[in-house]
C-alpha positions in Angstrom: -95.5 -88.6 -92.5 -97.8 -85.7 -93.3 -99.7 -85.7 -89.9 -98.7 -86.1 -86.3 -100.8 -86.3 -83.2 -99.6 -84.8 -79.9 -101.0 -85.7 -76.5 -100.9 -82.7 -74.1 -101.8 -82.5 -70.4 -101.7 -79.9 -67.6 -99.8 -80.7 -64.5 -101.1 -79.1 -61.2 -98.5 -78.3 -58.5 -99.1 -76.7 -55.1 -96.0 -75.6 -53.3 -96.3 -74.6 -49.7 -93.7 -72.1 -48.5 -93.1 -70.4 -45.2 -95.5 -67.4 -45.8 -97.6 -68.4 -48.8 -98.8 -71.2 -51.0 -98.0 -71.2 -54.7 -100.1 -72.9 -57.4 -98.4 -73.8 -60.7 -100.1 -75.1 -63.9 -97.7 -76.5 -66.5 -98.8 -77.8 -69.9 -96.7 -80.7 -71.1 -96.4 -82.5 -74.4 -96.8 -86.1 -73.2 -96.4 -88.0 -76.4 -96.0 -87.6 -80.2 -97.7 -90.3 -82.3 -98.1 -91.1 -86.0 -101.7 -92.3 -85.7 -104.7 -90.8 -84.0 -105.7 -94.1 -82.5 -102.4 -94.5 -80.7 -102.6 -90.9 -79.4 -106.1 -91.5 -78.1 -105.0 -94.7 -76.4 -102.1 -92.9 -74.7 -104.4 -90.0 -73.7 -106.8 -92.5 -72.0 -103.8 -94.1 -70.2 -102.5 -90.7 -68.9 -106.1 -89.8 -67.8 -106.6 -93.0 -65.9 -103.2 -92.9 -64.1 -104.5 -90.5 -61.5 -103.3 -87.3 -59.9 -100.2 -86.1 -61.8 -102.2 -84.5 -64.7 -105.6 -82.9 -64.5 -107.9 -85.4 -66.3 -110.0 -82.8 -68.1 -106.9 -81.2 -69.6 -105.5 -84.2 -71.5 -106.1 -83.6 -75.2 -105.0 -85.0 -78.5 -104.1 -82.3 -81.1 -103.5 -83.1 -84.7 -100.9 -81.3 -86.8 -100.4 -81.3 -90.6 -97.1 -80.8 -92.4 -97.0 -77.7 -94.6 -93.6 -77.2 -96.2 -91.2 -78.0 -93.4 -93.4 -77.1 -90.4 -96.3 -78.8 -88.7 -99.4 -76.6 -88.2 -102.4 -77.1 -86.1 -105.3 -76.0 -88.3 -107.9 -77.6 -86.1 -107.1 -75.7 -82.9 -110.3 -74.8 -80.9 -110.7 -71.1 -80.1 
């Protein structure tokens, strides 16, 4: 397996405490897939589930195996 596809998403949390409100953004790796089609299908599923992850932040990132490490050469700047 020379390529893997990772589905990522950002979770949005608001915690209300006694004197202030805290907003937390956490990026999660939601799935690791061997095909891009399966990763895109899972990304659509996570996006349609509703309010746990911000819909615009769910992305599919491809990684290629170089030596013994996976590298994301196609990362957007």
